[in-house]
C-alpha positions as CSV (number, residue, x, y, z in Angstrom):
1,M,-18.7,-96.0,-41.3
2,K,-15.1,-95.7,-43.1
3,A,-12.9,-93.2,-41.7
4,S,-12.4,-91.6,-45.7
5,K,-16.2,-90.9,-45.2
6,I,-16.5,-89.2,-42.3
7,A,-13.3,-87.2,-42.8
8,Y,-15.1,-86.1,-46.2
9,K,-18.1,-84.8,-44.5
10,P,-16.8,-81.0,-44.2
11,I,-15.5,-81.1,-47.5
12,G,-18.9,-82.8,-49.1
13,L,-20.7,-79.6,-47.3
14,A,-18.2,-77.3,-48.4
15,L,-18.4,-78.1,-51.9
16,G,-22.4,-78.2,-51.7
17,A,-22.2,-74.6,-50.6
18,T,-19.8,-73.9,-53.2
19,S,-21.7,-75.4,-55.9
20,G,-25.0,-73.7,-55.1
21,M,-23.6,-70.4,-55.3
22,I,-22.4,-71.6,-58.8
23,A,-25.6,-73.0,-59.9
24,G,-27.2,-69.8,-58.7
25,A,-25.1,-67.6,-61.0
26,A,-25.5,-70.3,-64.2
27,F,-29.4,-69.9,-63.5
28,K,-29.3,-66.0,-63.7
29,Q,-27.1,-65.9,-66.5
30,A,-29.2,-68.5,-68.2
31,W,-32.2,-66.8,-67.9
32,K,-30.7,-63.3,-69.0
33,M,-30.1,-65.3,-71.9
34,I,-33.6,-67.0,-72.5
35,S,-35.6,-64.6,-70.9
36,H,-34.1,-61.2,-71.9
37,D,-35.4,-60.1,-68.2
38,G,-32.8,-59.7,-65.8
39,D,-35.0,-61.5,-63.0
40,A,-36.4,-64.7,-63.3
41,P,-39.7,-65.4,-61.9
42,D,-40.6,-66.2,-58.4
43,A,-44.0,-69.0,-58.1
44,T,-45.7,-65.8,-56.0
45,D,-44.6,-63.4,-58.7
46,E,-48.8,-61.9,-60.1
47,D,-47.6,-60.5,-63.2
48,R,-45.9,-63.7,-64.7
49,T,-47.4,-66.5,-66.4
50,W,-47.8,-70.0,-65.5
51,R,-45.7,-71.0,-68.3
52,E,-42.9,-68.6,-67.6
53,V,-42.9,-69.9,-63.8
54,L,-42.5,-73.3,-64.9
55,I,-40.1,-73.0,-67.2
56,A,-38.0,-70.9,-64.6
57,A,-38.3,-73.9,-62.1
58,A,-37.6,-76.4,-64.5
59,L,-34.5,-74.7,-65.8
60,Q,-33.3,-73.9,-62.4
61,G,-33.8,-77.2,-61.0
62,A,-31.9,-78.6,-64.1
63,I,-29.1,-76.6,-63.5
64,F,-28.7,-77.1,-60.0
65,A,-28.6,-80.9,-60.5
66,V,-26.3,-80.7,-62.8
67,V,-23.8,-78.0,-61.1
68,K,-24.4,-80.6,-58.0
69,A,-23.6,-83.6,-59.4
70,A,-20.5,-82.3,-61.2
71,V,-18.8,-80.9,-58.4
72,D,-19.6,-83.7,-56.3
73,R,-18.1,-86.1,-58.8
74,A,-15.0,-83.8,-58.8
75,G,-14.6,-83.4,-55.2
76,A,-15.0,-87.5,-54.9
77,A,-12.5,-88.2,-57.7
78,T,-9.8,-85.3,-56.2
79,T,-10.5,-87.4,-53.1
80,R,-9.3,-90.6,-54.4
81,R,-6.5,-88.9,-56.4
82,L,-5.2,-87.6,-53.0
83,T,-6.1,-90.5,-50.5
84,G,-6.4,-93.5,-52.5
85,T,-9.9,-93.9,-51.1
86,W,-13.4,-93.0,-52.6
87,P,-15.1,-91.4,-49.8
88,G,-18.5,-92.9,-51.3
């Protein structure tokens, strides 16, 4: 394994945690705009419909995937700019 990959591991972990927090906040805001309700449904919310639960889950998954990809890509590009080596 290349040294740049090993050195990037802790940075990648920190970026992953950061992207999770950003995605969580983005999902909450998106859900408020879509449903005009403060809380997104959980799968076990008895008072919510299947449709509402599945739409919330799909939206959350899409937001998390996009934010994670953007943060990971930006981290790798920054690492290349600083070190001259792509970490992947």
